[in-house]
C-alpha positions as CSV (number, residue, x, y, z in Angstrom):
1,M,110.7,71.2,87.6
2,K,113.8,70.2,89.4
3,L,113.7,70.8,93.2
4,G,117.1,71.0,94.8
5,G,118.0,69.4,98.1
6,R,117.2,72.4,100.2
7,T,114.0,73.1,98.4
8,I,112.8,69.6,99.0
9,F,113.4,69.9,102.7
10,R,111.8,73.3,102.9
11,I,108.7,72.0,101.1
12,V,108.3,69.1,103.4
13,V,108.8,71.2,106.5
14,V,106.4,73.9,105.7
15,M,103.6,71.9,104.1
16,A,102.1,71.5,107.5
17,A,100.9,75.1,107.2
18,L,99.7,75.0,103.6
19,G,96.1,74.6,104.5
20,L,95.9,78.3,105.5
21,L,96.7,79.2,101.9
22,G,93.5,77.7,100.8
23,W,91.3,80.2,102.6
24,N,90.5,82.5,99.7
25,Q,87.7,84.6,101.1
26,W,88.2,87.2,103.7
27,R,86.9,90.6,104.7
28,A,88.5,93.5,106.6
29,H,86.6,94.8,109.6
30,H,87.0,98.5,110.3
31,A,87.6,98.7,114.0
32,T,86.1,101.6,116.0
33,T,88.4,104.0,117.8
34,T,88.5,104.9,121.5
35,A,90.9,107.8,121.3
36,Q,91.0,110.2,118.4
37,A,91.7,113.9,118.6
38,P,89.8,116.3,116.3
39,A,91.6,118.0,113.5
40,A,92.7,121.6,114.1
41,T,93.6,124.5,111.8
42,S,96.6,126.8,112.1
43,A,95.9,130.1,113.8
44,N,98.6,131.8,111.8
45,V,97.4,130.9,108.3
46,D,96.6,133.7,105.9
47,K,92.8,134.3,105.8
48,S,92.9,134.3,102.0
49,A,94.6,130.9,101.8
50,S,93.1,127.5,102.6
51,A,93.4,126.4,106.2
52,M,96.1,123.8,106.8
53,V,94.8,120.8,108.7
54,K,97.0,119.1,111.1
55,P,97.2,115.3,110.7
56,A,95.0,113.5,113.2
57,P,97.0,111.6,115.8
58,P,97.1,107.8,115.5
59,R,94.0,106.0,116.9
60,T,94.9,104.0,119.9
61,W,93.2,101.5,122.2
62,R,94.4,100.7,125.7
63,L,94.1,97.0,126.5
64,G,95.5,95.9,129.8
65,S,99.0,97.5,130.0
66,L,99.4,97.6,126.2
67,T,98.6,100.6,124.0
68,L,97.5,99.2,120.6
69,T,97.5,101.4,117.4
70,A,95.1,101.1,114.5
71,C,96.9,99.3,111.7
72,S,96.4,97.5,108.4
73,L,97.8,93.9,108.1
74,G,98.8,93.0,104.5
75,Q,98.3,89.5,103.0
76,P,101.6,88.1,101.6
77,N,101.7,88.1,97.7
78,S,98.4,90.1,97.7
79,G,97.2,93.6,97.7
80,L,94.6,92.8,100.3
81,S,94.8,94.0,103.8
82,T,92.8,93.7,107.1
83,A,92.1,96.4,109.7
84,A,93.5,95.5,113.1
85,W,95.0,97.0,116.2
86,C,98.8,96.4,116.5
87,G,101.2,96.4,119.4
88,S,104.4,94.9,120.7
89,L,105.9,93.5,123.8
90,V,109.5,93.3,124.7
91,V,110.7,90.1,126.3
92,P,114.1,88.6,127.2
93,E,115.5,86.3,124.5
94,N,116.9,84.1,127.2
95,R,114.8,84.1,130.3
96,A,117.6,82.7,132.3
97,D,119.5,85.9,131.5
98,P,116.9,88.7,131.9
99,Q,119.6,91.4,131.6
100,G,120.7,90.0,128.2
101,R,119.4,90.6,124.8
102,K,115.7,91.6,124.4
103,I,113.5,90.8,121.5
104,T,110.2,92.5,120.4
105,L,107.2,90.4,119.8
106,K,104.7,91.7,117.2
107,L,101.0,91.2,118.0
108,A,97.7,92.3,116.7
109,V,94.1,92.2,117.9
110,L,91.1,91.8,115.5
111,R,88.6,93.7,117.6
112,S,85.1,92.6,118.3
113,S,82.2,94.5,116.9
114,A,80.6,94.6,120.4
115,Q,80.8,97.7,122.5
116,V,81.9,95.5,125.3
117,A,83.6,92.3,124.3
118,N,83.4,89.1,126.3
119,R,86.1,88.6,128.8
120,D,87.6,85.6,127.1
121,M,89.7,86.2,124.0
122,L,90.4,83.9,121.0
123,A,94.1,83.2,120.5
124,F,95.0,81.9,117.0
125,L,98.2,79.7,116.9
126,A,99.7,79.4,113.4
127,G,101.3,76.4,111.9
128,G,104.6,75.6,110.2
129,P,106.7,75.7,112.3
130,G,107.5,79.1,110.8
131,Q,104.3,80.9,110.1
132,A,103.6,84.4,111.3
133,A,100.0,84.7,112.5
134,T,99.6,88.3,111.5
135,D,100.3,87.3,107.8
136,Y,97.0,85.5,107.7
137,A,94.8,88.1,109.4
138,G,92.5,88.2,106.4
139,P,91.6,84.5,106.2
140,I,91.5,84.2,110.0
141,A,89.1,87.2,110.3
142,A,86.8,85.8,107.6
143,M,86.7,82.3,109.1
144,L,86.2,83.5,112.7
145,E,83.9,86.3,111.8
146,P,80.8,85.0,113.7
147,L,82.9,84.8,116.9
148,R,84.1,88.4,116.5
149,A,80.5,89.5,117.4
150,H,81.4,89.1,121.0
151,R,85.2,88.3,121.2
152,D,88.5,89.8,120.3
153,I,91.0,87.7,118.4
154,L,94.7,87.7,119.3
155,L,97.3,87.2,116.6
156,L,100.9,86.8,117.9
157,D,103.8,86.3,115.7
158,Q,105.7,83.5,117.4
159,R,109.3,84.5,118.2
160,G,111.5,83.8,115.2
161,T,108.7,84.6,112.7
162,G,107.2,87.6,111.0
163,G,107.7,90.8,113.1
164,S,109.1,88.9,116.1
165,N,112.8,88.9,115.3
166,A,112.4,86.5,112.4
167,L,115.1,83.9,111.8
168,D,114.9,84.2,108.0
169,C,117.6,82.7,105.9
170,K,118.2,84.5,102.6
171,V,118.7,82.2,99.7
172,D,120.0,83.0,96.2
173,D,116.9,82.1,94.1
174,K,118.9,81.8,90.9
175,E,121.3,79.4,92.6
176,A,118.4,77.4,94.0
177,A,116.6,77.2,90.7
178,N,119.8,75.8,89.1
179,D,120.5,73.3,91.9
180,D,120.4,69.9,90.3
181,T,122.2,68.0,93.0
182,G,119.0,66.3,94.3
183,F,118.7,65.1,97.9
184,D,122.2,65.7,99.3
185,P,122.5,65.6,103.2
186,A,126.0,67.2,103.0
187,K,124.6,70.1,101.1
188,L,121.7,70.5,103.5
189,R,124.2,70.6,106.4
190,A,126.3,73.3,104.7
191,E,123.2,75.3,103.9
192,A,122.1,75.1,107.5
193,A,125.5,76.4,108.6
194,A,125.2,79.3,106.2
195,C,121.7,80.1,107.5
196,L,123.0,80.0,111.1
197,K,125.7,82.5,110.2
198,Q,123.0,84.9,109.0
199,V,120.7,84.7,112.0
200,E,123.4,84.7,114.7
201,A,123.9,88.4,114.0
202,H,120.6,89.2,115.8
203,A,119.5,86.0,117.6
204,D,120.6,82.9,119.5
205,P,118.7,80.1,117.9
206,R,118.7,78.0,121.1
207,Y,115.9,80.3,122.5
208,Y,113.4,79.9,119.7
209,T,111.6,76.8,120.7
210,T,108.0,75.9,121.5
211,T,108.7,76.2,125.2
212,D,110.0,79.8,124.8
213,A,106.9,80.6,122.6
214,V,104.6,79.3,125.3
215,Q,106.1,81.7,127.9
216,D,105.8,84.5,125.4
217,L,102.1,83.8,124.9
218,E,101.6,83.9,128.7
219,D,103.5,87.2,129.0
220,V,101.3,88.7,126.3
221,R,98.1,87.4,128.1
222,R,99.2,89.1,131.3
223,A,100.0,92.3,129.4
224,L,96.5,92.2,127.9
225,G,94.9,92.1,131.3
226,M,94.9,88.3,131.9
227,P,91.8,87.3,129.8
228,E,91.0,83.6,129.5
229,F,92.1,82.2,126.2
230,D,90.0,80.2,123.7
231,L,92.9,78.6,121.9
232,I,92.6,77.7,118.2
233,G,95.7,75.9,116.9
234,V,96.3,74.6,113.4
235,S,98.9,71.9,112.6
236,Y,102.1,72.8,114.5
237,G,100.0,75.4,116.4
238,T,98.2,72.5,118.0
239,R,101.5,71.5,119.7
240,V,101.9,75.0,121.0
241,A,98.3,74.9,122.3
242,Q,98.8,71.6,124.1
243,Q,102.1,72.8,125.7
244,Y,100.4,76.1,126.7
245,L,97.4,74.4,128.3
246,G,99.7,71.9,130.1
247,R,101.7,74.7,131.7
248,H,99.0,77.4,132.2
249,P,95.7,75.5,132.7
250,D,94.0,78.4,134.5
251,A,94.6,80.6,131.5
252,V,92.5,78.5,129.1
253,R,88.7,78.4,128.7
254,S,88.5,76.1,125.7
255,M,90.7,74.7,122.9
256,V,90.2,73.8,119.2
257,L,92.9,71.6,117.6
258,D,92.9,71.4,113.8
259,S,95.2,68.7,112.3
260,T,96.6,67.7,115.6
261,V,100.3,67.0,116.4
262,P,100.4,64.9,119.6
263,N,103.0,65.8,122.2
264,S,104.1,62.2,122.1
265,V,104.9,62.1,118.4
266,V,108.5,62.6,117.2
267,L,107.8,65.0,114.5
268,G,108.9,63.7,111.1
269,E,109.5,60.1,112.1
270,D,106.4,58.6,110.4
271,F,105.9,61.2,107.7
272,A,106.6,58.5,105.0
273,Q,104.0,56.2,106.4
274,N,101.4,58.9,106.8
275,L,101.9,60.0,103.2
276,D,101.6,56.5,101.7
277,D,98.5,55.7,103.9
278,A,96.8,58.9,102.7
279,L,97.6,58.3,99.0
280,K,96.5,54.7,99.1
281,A,93.3,55.7,100.7
282,Q,92.6,58.4,98.2
283,F,93.5,56.2,95.2
284,A,91.2,53.4,96.6
285,R,88.4,55.8,95.9
286,C,89.5,55.9,92.3
287,E,89.6,52.1,92.0
288,A,86.1,52.0,93.5
289,D,84.7,54.4,90.9
290,A,84.1,52.7,87.5
291,A,85.0,55.7,85.3
292,C,88.1,56.5,87.3
293,K,89.3,52.9,87.4
294,Q,88.6,52.5,83.6
295,R,90.6,55.7,82.9
296,F,93.5,55.2,85.3
297,G,93.6,51.6,86.6
298,N,95.7,51.6,89.8
299,P,97.1,55.2,90.3
300,Y,99.3,54.2,93.1
301,Q,101.0,51.4,91.1
302,T,101.4,53.9,88.2
303,L,103.0,56.4,90.6
304,V,105.5,53.8,92.0
305,Q,106.4,52.7,88.4
306,L,107.0,56.3,87.5
307,R,109.1,56.9,90.6
308,D,111.2,53.8,89.8
309,A,111.7,54.9,86.2
310,L,112.9,58.4,87.3
311,R,115.2,56.9,90.0
312,A,116.9,54.9,87.2
313,N,116.8,57.7,84.6
314,P,116.3,61.3,85.7
315,H,116.1,63.4,82.6
316,P,115.4,67.0,81.4
317,V,111.8,67.8,80.4
318,S,110.1,70.8,78.9
319,F,106.8,72.3,79.9
320,R,105.0,75.6,79.7
321,D,105.4,77.9,82.8
322,P,101.9,78.6,84.0
323,E,102.8,82.2,85.0
324,T,104.9,83.3,82.0
325,Y,103.6,80.9,79.4
326,Q,107.2,80.4,78.3
327,T,108.6,77.0,77.6
328,V,111.1,76.0,80.3
329,Q,113.3,73.0,80.8
330,R,113.9,71.3,84.1
331,L,115.4,68.0,85.3
332,L,112.7,65.6,86.3
333,S,113.9,63.2,89.0
334,E,112.5,61.0,91.7
335,D,113.0,63.7,94.3
336,S,111.0,66.3,92.3
337,L,108.2,63.8,91.7
338,V,107.9,62.9,95.3
339,S,107.9,66.5,96.5
340,V,105.2,67.5,94.0
341,V,102.9,64.5,94.8
342,R,103.2,65.3,98.5
343,M,102.2,68.9,97.9
344,F,99.2,67.7,95.9
345,A,98.1,65.4,98.7
346,Y,97.3,68.2,101.2
347,T,94.1,69.6,99.8
348,P,91.1,68.0,98.2
349,P,91.2,70.0,94.9
350,T,94.8,69.1,94.2
351,A,94.4,65.5,95.4
352,A,91.6,65.2,92.8
353,L,94.1,66.0,90.1
354,L,96.6,63.4,91.1
355,P,95.5,60.3,89.1
356,L,95.2,62.4,86.0
357,S,98.5,64.3,86.5
358,I,100.4,61.1,87.3
359,D,98.9,59.3,84.3
360,A,99.9,62.2,82.0
361,A,103.4,62.3,83.4
362,A,103.7,58.5,82.9
363,H,102.9,59.0,79.3
364,G,105.4,61.8,78.8
365,D,103.3,64.9,79.5
366,V,104.7,66.5,82.7
367,G,103.2,69.9,82.2
368,P,100.1,69.4,84.4
369,L,102.1,68.1,87.3
370,L,105.0,70.5,87.1
371,G,102.9,73.5,86.2
372,Q,100.8,73.2,89.3
373,A,103.9,72.5,91.3
374,K,105.4,75.8,90.1
375,L,102.4,77.7,91.4
376,L,102.4,75.9,94.7
377,T,106.1,76.5,95.2
378,V,105.6,80.3,94.6
379,D,102.8,80.4,97.2
380,M,105.1,78.7,99.7
381,A,108.2,80.8,99.1
382,D,107.6,83.1,102.0
383,L,107.0,80.2,104.4
384,A,110.2,78.5,103.6
385,G,113.8,79.1,104.8
386,S,112.8,79.6,108.4
387,G,115.6,79.1,110.9
388,M,112.8,79.1,113.6
389,S,111.6,75.8,112.2
390,Y,115.1,74.4,112.5
391,S,115.2,75.6,116.2
392,V,111.9,73.9,117.0
393,I,112.7,70.6,115.2
394,C,116.3,70.3,116.2
395,S,115.6,71.1,119.9
396,E,112.4,69.0,120.3
397,D,112.4,66.0,118.0
398,A,115.6,65.4,116.0
399,D,117.6,63.5,118.6
400,L,114.7,61.1,119.1
401,L,114.4,60.2,115.4
402,T,115.2,56.5,114.8
403,A,115.9,54.7,111.5
404,R,112.8,53.1,109.9
405,P,113.9,50.5,107.4
406,Q,110.3,49.8,106.7
407,D,110.0,53.2,105.0
408,A,112.6,52.3,102.3
409,D,110.0,51.4,99.7
410,T,107.5,54.1,100.5
411,L,107.2,57.1,98.2
412,L,109.0,59.5,100.6
413,G,111.5,56.9,101.9
414,T,113.9,57.9,104.6
415,R,114.4,61.5,103.2
416,M,112.8,63.3,106.1
417,I,114.8,61.6,108.9
418,D,118.0,61.9,106.8
419,A,117.2,65.6,106.2
420,Y,116.5,66.4,109.8
421,K,119.6,64.7,111.0
422,A,121.7,66.6,108.5
423,I,120.2,70.0,109.3
424,C,120.4,69.5,113.0
425,S,124.0,68.4,113.0
426,A,124.8,72.0,112.2
427,W,122.0,73.8,114.1
428,P,122.2,74.8,117.8
429,K,119.8,73.1,120.1
430,G,117.8,74.5,122.9
431,T,116.7,72.7,126.0
432,R,113.6,70.5,126.0
433,P,111.6,70.1,129.3
434,A,111.6,66.5,130.6
435,D,107.8,66.2,130.2
436,F,107.7,67.8,126.7
437,H,106.6,64.6,125.0
438,R,104.2,63.5,127.7
439,P,100.6,63.3,126.5
440,L,98.4,66.2,127.7
441,A,96.0,65.3,130.4
442,S,93.2,67.9,131.0
443,A,89.5,68.3,131.8
444,K,89.2,71.4,129.8
445,P,86.8,71.3,126.8
446,V,88.7,70.4,123.7
447,L,87.4,70.0,120.1
448,L,89.7,68.1,117.7
449,L,89.2,68.4,113.9
450,A,90.8,65.8,111.6
451,G,90.8,65.4,107.8
452,Q,90.1,61.9,106.6
453,Y,93.0,61.9,104.1
454,D,95.4,64.1,106.0
455,P,98.9,63.1,104.7
456,V,100.9,64.5,107.6
457,T,98.7,64.6,110.8
458,P,96.2,61.7,110.2
459,P,93.0,61.2,112.3
460,R,94.7,58.7,114.5
461,Y,96.8,61.6,115.9
462,A,93.7,63.3,117.1
463,E,92.3,60.1,118.6
464,E,95.6,59.6,120.4
465,V,95.4,63.1,122.0
466,A,91.7,62.7,122.9
467,Q,92.4,59.5,124.8
468,H,94.1,61.5,127.6
469,L,91.4,64.3,127.7
470,A,88.4,64.0,130.0
471,N,86.2,66.4,128.0
472,A,87.1,66.1,124.4
473,R,85.7,65.0,121.0
474,V,87.2,64.2,117.6
475,L,85.3,65.4,114.5
476,L,86.2,63.6,111.3
477,F,86.0,65.8,108.1
478,K,85.2,63.3,105.4
479,G,87.1,63.6,102.1
480,Q,89.3,66.4,103.5
481,G,93.1,66.7,103.9
482,H,95.3,68.9,106.1
483,S,93.9,72.0,107.9
484,V,90.1,71.6,107.8
485,L,88.9,74.5,110.0
486,A,87.5,76.4,107.0
487,A,86.0,73.3,105.3
488,G,82.2,73.1,105.0
489,C,80.4,74.0,108.3
490,G,83.7,74.0,110.2
491,P,83.5,77.7,111.1
492,Q,80.0,77.3,112.4
493,L,81.0,74.3,114.5
494,V,83.9,76.2,116.0
495,Q,81.6,79.1,116.8
496,R,79.0,76.9,118.5
497,F,81.7,75.2,120.5
498,V,83.4,78.4,121.7
499,E,80.1,79.9,122.7
500,H,79.0,76.7,124.5
501,P,82.1,74.7,125.2
502,D,80.6,71.3,125.6
503,P,82.1,69.1,122.9
504,K,79.9,66.0,123.5
505,A,76.7,68.0,123.2
506,L,77.8,69.7,120.0
507,D,75.5,68.9,117.0
508,A,78.0,68.1,114.2
509,S,75.5,66.5,111.8
510,C,76.3,69.2,109.2
511,L,79.6,67.3,108.6
512,D,77.6,64.5,106.9
513,R,77.2,66.8,103.9
514,L,81.0,66.9,103.4
515,Q,82.3,64.9,100.4
516,P,85.7,64.4,98.8
517,T,86.3,66.3,95.6
518,P,85.6,64.0,92.6
519,F,88.6,62.9,90.7
520,F,89.3,64.6,87.4
521,I,88.9,62.1,84.5
522,D,90.2,64.7,82.1
523,F,91.0,68.4,82.3
524,N,87.3,69.2,82.0
525,G,86.7,67.7,85.4
526,A,85.0,64.6,86.8
527,T,82.4,62.5,85.1
528,P,78.8,63.9,85.3
C-alpha cells in the first residue's frame, strides 16, 4: 500500500486522535423534554375520514440564553446515533473586528438523567487537531455514562471542525491513491496552497487557532449560564484545556488530561524520538518473553533492516484487500512502512501484531501489514485533510521547530519537521500569545492519564505538566498506548475524581490489573 506524501503527513498529524476510534461500545440516552406541545386534529376534516394529526413542534430546552433542540448525532462511517440536545452560537471570526465575518459554532449537550443536574458541567475537548467533538458523541456518552447521572456533558465542535465552519480540504481520492511520489516537501507545499484556496472562500485561516478556540469555549460557557467546567481533554484537547484554565481559572472546577501535550512542547519536534522510544520499549517485552524471542528474535532490528532494504529498493507488491478481497498491487517503500508501523504503535491490539507483521513482511508476505493499514486508513479518512490542523500547527509551533540531526537514523527521521515547514511555508499564520508556551501553573485539581507505551505523548509529558501544578497526580496505564481514558477502570477513576476532585486521595489500585496485550506469535494469537 503506497502512501503518498500528503497521505503520510495527514496520517502523522491526525494519529493523535486515533484513540477515540477504539471506543467500540456506546449507548444512546433518550433525553427528556421540557417543552412539547400536544398533537391537535384539524377542525375541518370530514368526519368520515381519518383525522389529520399536526406534527408536534420540536422539543426544546432552554439552558442559559441558548435554546437547544432535541437532535440525534450520528457516528461517522456508522449507522449508529446518539440522542442529544443541539444548539449553536454565533461569534466573530476575528474578535479584533467584531463587525466583520461571523461564524456559527455547533454545540451539543448530552443531558443528565437527573431532574436537576449539578451546577458544574463536563466539557469534552477533542483531539487532532481537527476532530469534531460531536462526531464522537456515542463513545463519549458510553465512557462518561456514570457521570451523566448528575451532570450534563458539553460537546463543542472547535472552530474549523465539524459543524463549526470546517476548514476541510477536498482531495481527489483517485489521485491520492495513485500518488507514488513518496515524501516530497514541494508537493506538500503545493497541496497546502490548493487547500488554502478552497477554505479562503469562507474563512480566514489565521483565526482558527487554539487561542481563538479558548475564547469560543468561554463564550459558550457564558451563553449556557456560566456553569463551572470539569474539563476532559484528550491528546490535542489537553493543550486546549491547559490554555483555557490558564486564561479562565475561575471557570474551571477540575481537569482531566489524557495523553497530555505540555504547553512548553513544540509539537512535532520530538515525534521521531517518541516513536522510537515506544517501539523499543514494546519490543523489549518480546525479547524478554521466551516464545516471542524464539519466534522473532529482535523485532526492532528486523524493522530497521526492512526499512533500509525498502529505502534502497522500493518495489510493487501484491496483497488481498481486506474489504473487497480482491488482489491489489501497491508500491511498498520506506515511507509506507514507517507510516503503517506508526499507526500500529498507537493501540495495544495493533502493537501486539507488530513483531508478527514485520517478520512476515521481511519474509515477503506484506498482506498482514498492509491489509491492516488499509482498514486504519479508511477509519482515519474523515479526520484527515483538516486546514484547521494546519492553522493550529503553523501558528503555534512551526516557527519554533529546529533541526534534529540526531533523528536521522530513527524510523521516522526528520519527516515531520520537514513536512511542517513545507506546509507552513504556504499557510497563513495567526498570532500566538507571548505566554502560549509557558507551563501552566495552577492549584486546581488535575488528574493526568498516561499510557506506558504512548508513541506521541509519552508519560514524561504528563510528569512535566504535573511539576507546575500544586494539586495534580499522574496515573500510569501499564501496557497502554495513546488515549487511555476508556482503558480498564479509566472511566470509573474519572467518575470518582470528578465527584470528589482530590487527585492525591484517589484510590487507583484498580490500574494494577492492567496488562499489555500479549504479542501474537502467529495469527492464532499469543502463546497459551
